[in-house]
N, C-alpha and C positions, 0 to 999 in steps of 0.2 A: 504494499500499500505506499509506504514511504517513497519507493522507486517510481509509483505511478503519479504521486504528488509532485515529485521533482520533474517528472517528463511534462507534466501539464503546466507547471510553472514555466519552464523553459520555453514550451510551445507558445504561452501567453506573450511572454518578453519578446519572442520572434515575431509573433503576429503584431506586436505594437509597433516594432521596428518597421514593419512593412507597410503600415496603415497609410502613410503619406503616399507610398507608391501606388498601393491599391486604389487610393481615392482617385490619383491622377489618371489610373488606368481604366476606371470605371466608364463604360460608355454613356453618352448622353442618351436618355429616353425622351424622344419627342412624342407628344401626345395631341389630340384633336377629336373631335366629334363629328361624324359624318352628318349630312343633312337628314337623314332618317333616325339619327340617335345612336348608331353604333359608336362605342368608345374605342379609339385606335391608338396602339402603341407602338412606335417604331424606332428601330436602332439600325442606322447605317452600318454597312458591313462590306465595303468594296474589296476586301482581300480574295474573296472567291467569286466566280461569276455565276452566283446562285441566289435564290430568294426562298425563304421558309415563311409561310404563313400558317398562323392558327386561328381558327375562328370558333370562340367559344359561346354557347348559349347557356342560359340558365334554364336548361331543360333535361335534367337528370331526373334519376328515378324518385327523388323527392317530389315530382311534379305528376306521378303516376296516379295519384288518388287512389280510387277503388278497383285500378286496372294494372297491377304489377307486371312490369315488362313493358309496358306501352312505350316509354321514353327510349329503351334500347332497341325495340323493333322499329320506331320510327327513324332512329339514327342509322340503323343498318340499311334501311331501305332506301336511304337517300342516294346510295351508291347504285341502285338498281335501274337507274335510266330516267327519262323524261317520256312525254308523249310521243317525241320525234327521235329520240336516242334511245336505243336499247342498251341494256348493261354491257353487251359485247362492243357495241358502238363507242361507247363511253371508255372502256378499255382501250380500245384501238386509238381513239382521239389522244389520249393520254400518253399511251406508249409511242406514239408516232413522234412526240416531242420530248420524250424522256422525263415526263412529269410523274410525280408519285402522290398518289391520294390517300389518306387515311380517316378513318371516323372511328369514334368511340363514346359510350355514355357511360357515367358513373353516377354516383348518388346526388352529387351536387351539380353536376354539369354534362353537357355533350359537346363534343367538337368535331370539327373537321380539319384536317392538315393538308397543306399543300405544298410541295417542294418542286421546285423548278429552275432551269437555267433562267437567268435574267435577261438574256437577249429577247427582244420584243418578238422576234420570229418564232421564239418556242413558248415565251411567257404568256402571250396574248392567247392563242388557243386554248391554252391550259386553264387560264382564268375563266375564259368564255364557257369552257364545259363546266367547270365547278360552279359558276355562277348559275347557269341553267339547272344543275341539279338542286341547287339551294331554293331557287325561286319557283320552280314548276316540276318537281318530282311527280312521277307518273303513280307510284304506289299501286302498280298493275296487280290485280288478283293473283296471277301466278306468282308472282314475286312475294306477295304476301304469303301465299300458302308455302312457299319454299323455305322463306325466312322463320315462319311459325313452326314448321316441322324441324327445322335446324335447332331452335331454341329448346322445343320439347325433347329433342334428343339429348341437348345439353344437360336439361334437367335430369334425365336418367344418369347421366354421367356423374352428376353433382352426388346423386343418391348412393353411387358407389365409392365416393370419395369421402373418408373421415375428415380430412381437412376442410373441404368446401361445407359439409354439414356442419361442422363446429363453428366455422365463421358465420354461416347463416344463422345459427342458435345465438352466438353472441351478439350479433347485431340486434335480433329480436328482443333478447332480454335486456340488453342495455338501452335501447330506445323507445320499447313499449309501443305506445300508440304514435310517437312520432314519425313523421314522413321518412327519417333516415332509417327506420326499420324495415321499410319495403325492400324486398330483394330485388335487385335490379335486373335479374334475369327471370324474373316473374314466377309464377306457380302454373301447373296445368291446367286448372280451372279458368285462371285469368287470360293465359295465352289464347286458349281456345275461344274465350268470349270476345276478344278484341275485334273489332270490324274494321273495315276500309274507311268508314266515317269517323270512327275514333281516331285513326291514325290522321287523317286530314285535318280533324279539328285540333288535334295536339301540334301538328306541323304550324297551322295557321296561327295558333295562340302564342307559341313559344320560339318560332325561329322568324323573329323579325328584328329590324334594326335596333329597335329600343331595348332589345333583351340581348344583345351581342357585345361582346369585347373581341376586338382583333388585334394579334400581335405580329408585326411584321420585322423581320430581319434579313437584311442582305444587300445586294450590290445595286442600290435605288438611291435616287436623291429624295428630298422631301416631295417635289412635285410628282414624281413616278410613284411613291408610296401613296400618296394622297389619290392618285388616279387608280391605283391597284385596289385600295379599300373601296372606292367608290364603284369599281366595275365588280368586285365580289360581293358586298354586301350592301352597298348603298342602293342596289335594284330591289331590295326586299321592302316590303310594307314597313312602316314605321312601327306599328303595334305599340305595345307598353311593357315595361319591365315586369317580370313575374313579382308577385306579392313577396314581402319577406317571410322567411320561415320563422315558425315560433322557436322560442328557446328550447333547447334540449332539456328534459326533465332530469334533475339531480337524482343519482342513486342513494336510495335511502338504507339498504340493507344489502348485505352480502347474500349471494345466491349460487348454488352448485347445480348445474344442469349435466346429467349423465345420459348419454345417447348410446345404447347398445349397437355394436357393429361388429361383424365377423372379419376383423382384420387383426394383424399380429402385432401392430402399434397402436397406442392411443395417442390421440392428438389434443393437446391442451391448449385453450385460448383463455387468457385472464386478463381482465383490464378494468377501466374506470372510463369516465369522461376525460377528455384530454383537453385541448386547446382549439380555438378558432383561429382561423386565418387572421392576421394582423395583431394577434396576442403580443403585448409589449415584452413578454417573457420568451417569445419564440426562439431567439438565438441561445439564450441560456439554456432552455430546455431541450433544445436540438443538440446542443454539445453535451449536456449532462447525459442524455440517452445514448448518444454515440459512444460514450465510455461504457455506459450500462450494458447496452446490448443491441446498438445500432450498427456496429461495425464488425459483425460476424464473429469469426475466430478469435479475434484479438481483443473482444469485449470481455467485460467481467463476467457476464453470464456464460460467454463461450469458454472462458477460462475455467470457469468453477464448475459448471455442468458438464460440458463436454470433456475438456481436456483433462481435468483432475480426477474426475468421477466416471466419466464414461457411461453417462445416463441417457444421453441423447445425442443422436447425430447433428441435429440443428436446433438451435435455441436462439431467440431474438426478441428485441422489443422495439417499438416504433410509436411515434406520435403521427396522426393522419389529420392534419387540421382541415376543417371544412368551414362553411359559412356559419354555422353554430358549431358548439364543441365537438369535434371528431373524437374518435377513441384513442385512448392510450392503450396499447395492446402488447401483452407478452405471449408468445407462442413457443410450443415444444412439441416434438414428438418422442416417445419413448417406448420401450418394450411394454406389453401389457404386465408382465411380473413385477 
């Protein structure tokens, strides 16, 4: 422990010495709001002839209501084409210019990412394709059926995974009736009940400019970045920001949940409410947890539980900040005996 304190003190001194250089090296983040309400953050990076864009919407599973899985289904279907472009045509258009499109939905948000060369010859058609997917997705019935079946198969996989089952049980126990308890991947009953009208209504409500944040990093100047943001999300309806989420309820008593499963290992998830994004203690908590269990094998948990005692192959701890207090979670796997 004395050695650890010495190392931390030495690291702190070194970090303080680097602060002037770090502050000078920090890139300037430019910010503006598009005409339809999207908040844009831009960092010029002319070193490489590329542009990375992330378009984030307050459209995660916390907005599912009584239809768990809706946010993830909508987000996945955005890649499935428009009335004029099939999924294959979208893939061909992006491949032809070397662009990469990604999408994902979590509890707090849903997002699309675009990576492209910054040369307008390649960037313009990539942006046009993604913009069309955002503003006029087809949500074709055959695509809906395919993605619904894929998610239903995913639920069967979860039922065979002790870790996935433990994580679902942990979130449901920690958050109770709060929207964060809703499983992002849905349930069998909810997925089967989601209609095309539900999907269109969710997209119309949450995929608007007023509910979007755009981050741009790449080989562009300010004028080019403003044009890029306008072409991608400036064409969306303004809409309104999603309403604030209620505060996550405090845990008032300890609870242990045991779920029988025919596996050779037991998976343990333990935790409490942690911190929200913007918490003034974020960096202190991040550093403290990095020492405790956030740095894998060289953390205190890794040293004590795995290396010294051989009780677990993997043990860790983490904070997962969200709009409201996200979880502080410790996880381990160990033999049943």
